[in-house]
N, C-alpha and C positions, 0 to 999 in steps of 0.2 A: 523646498523646505528637507530636511533631513530627519530621517526615523530613529529610533535608540541606538541603531548599529552604523549611525554613518552614511546610510544608502538615499543618494539623492533621490526624490520623489516630484516628479513634475505637476502640477495642475493644471496644464494646458493642453491635455493628451497628448502629449509628446511622451516617447519612454526612452530610456537610456540601455545602452546595448552596447557589449562589447565588444570590439572586432578580435583578428588572432594575433595582434601585436600586443593584446593586452588595455590597450587605449577605449576609454569608453569615447561614445558617438549619439546623437540626438537623432530618435527617428520621428519623423513625423507622424502621426497617428489622422490617414487618411481613408480609415476604413469605414468609419459611422457605423459599422457593423457589433449587435453583440455576439454574445457566445450561444445565443439560442435558436432555437430553427424556426425559420420562416415567422416570426409574428412581426407586428407592426416597428415602423422605427421608432416610436416611442414606448414600445418595451426594450427594445435592443438597448437603447438610450436608459433606462431607468436600469435594465440588467448590468449595463458595464458599471454604470455611477455604482450602484449596488457592491457590486466584487471589488472597485476600487476602494471602497471606505473599509470593505471585510477582511481584506490584507494589509490594509494600514491599523484596523484593529489589531489581529492577528498578530501582526508586529510587535506593536506595544505590549499585549498581554499574554500571550504566547498559549492565549485557549479559544481558537476559534476560525471557523472555515464555511466554506461558500460553493458555488459553482453550476452547473446545467447540461443542456440537455443534446434528443432526439431519434428516428432511425425507424428500421421495419423489423419484421417478427423473424425468429428463426428457431427450428424446432431442438429440442433436448439433445446436445451434445455431451455423451460421454467417453470416458478414458476408455481406449479400445488394450485391450489384453495386448503385453508384448509377446512378439511370436517365442517359439521354443528356439532354446539356443539350437547351433548348428553342430550337433554332437557328430564326432569323428567316427567312421568306420572303426571295428576293432582290429588292430594293427594281427599281419600276420605270424608273428613270433610274440608270445607270451614272456614277459620280463620276469627274471626272478623273483621272489617275495622280498628277498633279503635287499635287492637294489632297491625295491620300491617302498621297503621302512626306511632305508639307508636316506633316498631322497626327500622324505617324511619328515625326517630329524634335521635335515640342512635349511629345507623349506620353513620349518618352524622357528630356526634358530634365527635364518634373515629375518623371520615377522618380528622378531623380541627384540634385535639389535633395532631396526628401522624405527620401532614403535618406541622404543627408547630415545633414540634423536630427535622422533616427531614430539615427545611430550615437552623439548625445551621453546621455550618463547623467544621470538623474534622474526625477524624477515629475514633470515637466513634459511629456512626452511623452506624446501620445494612444497606447493601444494597442487595436488590433480585440480584443474579447473574442472574436468570433463565429470568430478566425482558431484552429485547434488549435495546439499547442505542436509543433513539427516534431522529429524524431526519427528517425538515422540505425538503431535496432535493429529486428530481424527483429520479423514479429507472427507468424508462422508457428506452427500450434499445435504443442505438444512440442519447442518450442526448448529451453525455459531449465528444466534443474535447479540448483538453489539450495540454499545451506546455512550456518547460523550456525552459530557455535561459539563457545567463551568465550575471551576474551582480543583481540580486537578493538575498536575498529580499532588498536591498542598494537599488536599483534603480528598478524601472517600465520600462526604457527606450526600454530596450533589448526585453520584451515584444510588446513595443507600434513598434517598430519599423516591427517586426515581423508582424504585423496587416496588416501595411501599403504594406509590401512587397507581402503579400500572399493574401490580402483583408479577412482574416478570424478573425475572432476575438473570442480568445478560454473564453471557456467556465471555465477551471478548469487552475489553474498558480501553479507551484510547486517552492518550495524552500526546501534545506535540513541544518539543525539544529542541530549542536551541542549539544549534552546532558550538561544540565544545561546551556544551551542559552534561554534567554527567548522568548514569544511569540511574533512574530512581527507584534504588533498591527498597526502599519503604513501600513506596507505593504497588511495586508490584509482588511484595508480599502481602499487602494488603489483597490488591486483587486475588491473587493464589488463594487466598484463606476463605474467599467468597465464591471460589470456584471457576473465576474468568482467566481468559488469556490478557496479559499486558500486551498493548500494542503501542508502538514507539513510532511515531509519523517526524523522522529527524531533519530538521529544515536549515540547509545550509543557507542560510539569507546574506547577500552579502561576499558571502566566501567564494575565492577562486578555487574553480573546479581542477583546473591545472594545477594548484599547487596541491591538493587532494592526490591526486594522479601522481603527480615527482615525491609522493612521501612527507610531506611538511606536516602535514599533520597525524603520524603515524602514530605519537606517543599519545595523544590523544585517543585515536581507535586503539590500541592495544591496553589501554587503559579500560575503556568502556568494553574491548570484548572482555577481558580479562574478568569485570562487576559482574556482566551477562552471564560468563562462565561460573562463578562461585555461587552467583541465586544458584543455578542447577534447574528450574522449574523451565518449561516451554515458554517465550517471549519470540513477539511477530517483531519486527521492523521492518522499517520502511523508510526508505531516503529518497529525497527531490521530488515529493509527490505532484499530481499534474505538472508533469513536466513539459508533453504535447501543449498548455495554454503558454499563454506571454504576461500573466501578472504575476510570476517570480523571475528572480536572477536567475537564479538555474535553468531555466524554463525556455520554451522555444520563444526565436530573434534574439536570446539573449546570451545563453551558450550554446555551443554547437551540439546538435546528437551525439558525436562521435566522442565528445569529451565528456558530455553524462555518461556514455557508456561506460569508457576509460573509468571514470569513478567510481561509479558503481562496482566494477569489478574488481576495482583494488580493494576499497572498502570489505567487499564478501573476502576477498582473499586475504585479507590480516587476520579478519575475524576466524577465518580458518586454521590459519596460522596459529592461534590462539586456543585452537580446540574447542571454538565454543560452538556445539554442535547443539547446541539446546534452539538456536537461532531459527525461527521458520521465515524467509526473506520475502518480502510483498511489496512485488512492483506496483506501484498506484498509477493511474491514468486518468483523465479527464475523459467522460463522454467525447464522443467527437460532435463536432458541430461545424463543418466544412465553412457554410456562409459563412459562422460567424468566424473563423481563424483559427479553431482547433481541430486540426489534423489528426489523421491515423497516429497511432502511437510508436506505429511499427519502426519508425526510423531510429527510437530510443529502447529497442529489445536489447537488453544484455545479453541472451540466449537462456535455455532453459537450465543450463548447468550451473546459472546463477542465481537463479527466480524459483521459491516453494511455490506460492501462490501469485496469484496477479487481482489485483486492487483498481476496481474501478467506482468513482466518484460522479453524482450525478442527481437531481433535484428535481423535483416538480414543482411547476410554477405556475401552469395552466391546465385547466378542468379538461381540457381535450388531448393532453399531455398522457400516453400509457407506459408500461412497462417496455413494451417491443419498440414504440420509435424514439422513447428515452435512452434506453441501453441497447436494446438490438443489433444497431449498425456497428459500436464499438465491441460487443461480441462476438458478432462474427470478425473485426478486425484480429481482435486477441487469439480468437479459435484460428487463425489463418500460419499464427509465429506459434499456438504452444497449445495442448491439452491440459495444462497446469491447471488445479483448482482457482476457481474464480471468487472472490470474495467482493459483492456492493458493501464498499470500503467508506463510504461518508454519503447518506440521502437525508432527506426528508422532505415535507411536505409543506407549501406556502398555502396558510389557512385561505387563499383564495382560488386556490386549485383545487379544494374541496376534501379535506384530508381523509372523514372515514373511506370514502370512496378511492382515493387513492393511496391508502393504506393496505385495505384490501388488495388493489390490483398490484401492489409492490410486495405482499408477499406472493400473492400465488404467480407472478412473473418468477422468483426465484425457486417455488418449483416447478414451475412451465420447462425453465431454462437447466434445471442442475444442478445449480451454484450451492456455493457454501452456507453462504446466509448475508446478514446486510449489519450494520454499523449505522443507526439512528443517533441522526446529531441534534441534539435537543438542546438548542440554545436559545432565548429572548433578546440577540441583539440585531440591531439594523433590519435583520426579518424576522421575525417572531415560526422561527422551527419547533417550539416547542408543541407538545401535544396538547392541542389549544383546548377541547372540550370531551365531557363524557362518551360522546359518540367517536370519537380518536379515539380516546383510552380502551374502548371497548373493542374499537379494531384492531386496535394493536395487540392486545390481550388474545383475542381470537385470532388472530395471524400466527402468533409466536404457538399458541397451542396447538394449533394443525400443522407447523413446522415442525415441531417434538413428536407429532406423531406419525406423519411424515420420516422424517428420520429415524427414528426407533423400528 
């Protein structure tokens, strides 16, 4: 069958993958392994079926997401200060004051000319790929508690209801956007009025990433970037999340990591050409589970100059899982690539895992690893990820309060 974007969806456990010449080939699913750590074959099968249904749901409704697990702990890693610049020794000959002033005038004039040229939009302006995007957002650990609720970005009612039920006002609010959908300025403005940053997960479902790289979608990207720039307030953008999993058209086994990296860099460069400097770029990966076919995300890493934050998605399914086992190996893999701040960008706890205890573990893990915070996936579809009891709500409120104290 086909989804609403015309993408072929097979119900027999087979995958559709793109070859280097652009053709599709069907790969038999011979793994019989789920995406989760060590559990029984029955659990793995259930998880695989759950993810397939949820991916289909998100494709139809553009408002849902899922995922999975494992690992080992790691001590808190913090940014190391940059070494001081290598100042040159004073020259033996002092430069005359008039020469210094004249040089400064020339330099200032040159900078002004360059800035004037750079202010024009279009793909002809050179962009320094080594310059990280500027951002006015805080990078302090424990700063961000986010949430995703159904109905966004069309309505803010679900987020308001979440705050009323929990007493927690989110600082990040998420919505999922299809390719070529415009930036939702009204929703972003509403989030800003509520003291929250909008986080947009842009999903290029069924879209050719080589076409993005070649510039075929530059008009769309420039329009989107111009809207974000005009909005003015900080915006978090992510493209092609969970690419190290194989359940999306842009992901593992369907699109090569090199093409994904090229597409990511191209998008960032287009935004920089438009001077959309209020963007925080969130590179979002799924938790590693090698036995379940979810490898380290290292091959998809676009480079620190193209990334502001790293997002990690993972869910508690079983009572035995802990923050260290669920997220630890992925944090370790990310830290081998970059010291950029990490946000748990999509997470929740299945009722069967014991929500109150796991919620406490989740917040404790954020503090122990020195992460930015978390985004709670509060949806009751396919699996009930919502806060399901007064005890779970109390644990969430307590964790949020402790994180706020820790961050201040």
